[in-house]
N, C-alpha and C positions, 0 to 999 in steps of 0.2 A: 047491537049485541052480536057476538060472534058465535063461537063454538060452545054450546052448552052453557051460555051465560057468561062466557069470558070475552071481554072486549078486546079490540085490536091493540089498545094501549097496554093492557096487561100482557098480551102475547109478546109485544115488542120489549117490554121490560124484562120478561123471562128470557127472551133471546139475548138481550144485552148482558144479562147476568151470566148466561152460559158462555158467551164469547169472552167475557172478562175472566171467568174461572179457567177455561180450557185454552183459550187463545185460538186465533184463526188457523195457525199452522196445524195444531193437533186436530181441530175440527175438520180441516181439509183432508188430513190423513184418515180420519175415521170415516168420512164420506167416501173416500176412494176405496177403503176396505169394504165398506158396505156395498158399494157399486160392484166390486169384483165378486162379492159373495152372491149377489143377485144374478149377475151374469153367469156364474158357475152353476147356480141352481137352474136357470132357464136352459142352459146347455144340457145338463143332466136330464131334465124333463124331456127335452127334444130328442135326445138319444134314446131314451126309454120308449118314447112313442114310435120312433123308427124301428126299434127292435121288435116291438109288439106287431107293427105292420108287417115286417119281414116274416115274423113267425106265422102270422095269419096267412100270408101268401104261400109260405111253404106248406102249411097244413092243407090249404085248399088244393095245391098242386098234388100233394100226396094222396088226398082223397079222390081226386080226379083220376090219378094213375091207378089207384086200387079199383075204382069203378070200371075203368077201361080193361084192366086185367080180368076182372070178374066177368065182364061181358064177353071177352075173347074166350074165356074158359067155357062159358055156356055154349058159345057157338061151336067150339071144338067138340064138345060132348054131343051136340045135336048132329054133327056131321059124321 
């Protein structure tokens, strides 16, 4: 038994019917298009993560600069 009660022979028959209906050339094209779509999606996710990381670093730097400015301001008022 295979996936959810479907045997390997049933899967092979379905695959053969699909190849006969669409042809190998069209299936190859569909596979290439699907691969490009997945690659594009992964690239977009990666770019989004890099943007978030960059934003977090910039926010941290900004808060550190504000803290330093506040500390200098306190020191100036004490003097």
